[in-house]
N, C-alpha and C positions, 0 to 999 in steps of 0.2 A: 805157716801154712793156713793157719786159721784166719788170719788177716787177709791172705789172699783169697780164700773161700769167700769171706764176708764181702770183699771187694767185687768179686765175679757176681756174686749174688745181688749186690746193690746195683751193678751195671745193667744186669739183665732186667731188674725190676724197673729201672728208669727207662730203659729202652722200651719194654713191654707198655709201660704206662703212657709213654710218648707216642708210641705207635696207636694205642688206642684213642688217645686224644686227637691225633691227626685224622684217623678213620671216622671219628664222631664229629669232626668239624670244629674243633677248638679254634682253629686258625683257618682263614679264608685261603683258597687257592692263590698262589704267588705271594703269600705273606712271607715276610723275612723272620727267620727264628733266631733272636738275639741270645747270645750266650748269658749275659748277665740277668736278664730277665727270666730266662729258663732256669738258671741257678737258683734264683730267689723263689720261683714258683714251685719247683721240685725239691727245694731245701737240701740241695747238694752242691758240689764243686763244679766248677766250669770244666775241669778235666773229665769228670763223669759224663756231664752233658755233651761234650765234644765227642766222646767215645760212642755215646748213644746215637747222636746224630750221623756219625760217620758209618755206623752199622746199618742205620736206617737208609742211608744213601744207597748202600748195597742192595737194600730191599726195594728201591725205587720210590720210597714213600717221602724222601726228602732229596732236594737238589742242590748239590754244592756248585756255587759259581765262583770261579777263581777271583780272588782279591775282593769279593764281595760278601762271601759268607754263605750261610745255609737258608734254604727257602722251601715252603710247601710247594710241591709241584703244581704248575698251571695245567689247566685242563683244555683239551681240544677234541672235537668230534672225530677227527682223522684218527688220533691216538686211540680213542675209545673203540673205534672200529677195528683197529689193528689188535688191540687187547682182547676183544670179544672173539675174533677169529682165532688168534693164539690159544685162548682159553677153551674154545670149542674143540680144536684139534687135539691139544695135550690132553684134555680130560677124557676125550673119547678113547685115546690110547691108553691112558691110565686105568679107566674104568674097565676097559676091555681086559687087561691084564688082572686087575683086582677080582673080576668076576671069574675069571680062570683059576686064580690062585687062592681066593678068599675061603676062609674056613666057616664052619658053622657059627663059631664064636664071632667072626666078623659080621655075619648076617645078624647076630643077636645085637650086637653094638650099633649096628647101622639102623635096626628097628628102633633101639632105644634113643638114638640121636634124632630120628625123625619124630618119635613121641614127644621129645622135649620141644622141637620146633613147632609141632602142631598145637601144642599147649601154651606156648609162649605169646603174650600180647605183641602184635606187630607194631601198631601206630601208637605214638605217645598222645594222650588225650590233650595234653597242653601244647603240643606242636605236631598236629597230624600230618604235616607235610613230610616228615621224616620218620624212619623207623626207630624203634627203641633199640637202646644198646644191647639189651637181652636178646631180642630178636635177631639182631645182626650177628651176635656171638653164635646163637643156636643154628642160624642159616649157615654160616661158614663151617661149623662143626659138622653139620650133616653132609655138606658137600666135600668136606675134607675126609670124612670118614668113607664115603664112596670110593675115593681112589687110594686109600690107605693101604689096602691089601695087595696093591700092585707090587709092593716091595722094592721100589727103585727110588731111592732117597733123592736123586738129582730131579727126577720127574715129579715127585711129591713137593720138593721145594719150589719148583717152577709153578705148579698148580696153585700153591699157597701164595706165592707173590702176585700172581695174575688175579687171585681171588681178592687180595687186599686192594690192588689198583681198582678193580671193579667196584668195590665197595666205597672207596674214595669217591668215584664218580657217582654212585648211587647216593652218597650222602648230599651231594650238591644238586642232583637232578631230581630230588625227591617230588617236587611240585610237577616236573614233567611226567613222572611215571605214576603219580597218585591216582589218576582217574582212568588209567588204561584198563579196558575191559577185559580182566582176566581172572581166572581163579587160581591164585598162587598155591593154596593148600592142595588142590586137585593136581596141579603141576608135580608138586613134591610127591604125592601119593603115587602118581603114575611112574615117576622116576624110580621111587623105591620098589614098586611092583616088578618093573622090568629088571632091575638089578637082582632081586630075589629069585626070579624066574631064570636068572643066568642068561638073560637075552642081552648081549653086549651091543649088538647093532641098534636095537630099539632104545636101549638106555643112552647111547651116544647121541642118537637123533632127538630124543626127548630133552636132553641137556642143551644141545644147540638151539632147539626151539624156545627153550627157557631163557637162555641168555640173549637171543636175538630179538625176542619180544621187547625186553627192556631197551636194548639198543635202538630199535625202531621208535620207541616212545621218545627217546631222548633227541633222536635226529628230527622228529616231527616238532619238537619244542624248539630246536635250533641252539645254536652256541650262546645266543643272547639269553635263552631261557636258563642256562647254567650260570651266566654271569649275574642276572637279576637275583637267582636263588642266593648266590654268594653274598651279594650286597644286603639282602633281606635278613640273612642269618648273622652276619658278621657284626 
């Protein structure tokens, strides 16, 4: 039983580490994920790597091509538009239920998550075209906390998957979104205030505007912008 627990812990650790590496842009969109190279990099067996990759396929952060292997998903503006719309619709539902069901403890945790986000450095001084890993984590934590109190595991899982996919696009569209005239800190403060006021309609509308502003910036840059960013960083 101890060995099984250790095995499960190792598998989850490798999966979480690989997930983070994909979201942080370790491999370019469309890159092939070689089992041997990954085993050496993460210092574990190919069996553990394959299991982690298979689970990430379920999370849509890895693509399995029959007879070819595992790949980082390629990016497209059409897919990003669909992801954004799904995120807006599902998070509006989830946050509405969270506002209805959320306790004072949820409010306190939401305020704490926002405080961490607001105090975390957003841009990496050495690579200002991308967000810092710490800010990305704080950003996802804040948005996850917004919907957590809905109490519907399937809906929470879906919002997390869509959030990951949005972050993957955001990582490679950093240049496109860097100079957009917006006040992200104010957007998050407004979202927090609406949620604490228990105003589900306003919170949902602010979330939609929050996500669609990023989508519009990426569309203006065009798909070539995403490709050039990938080439620059890889």
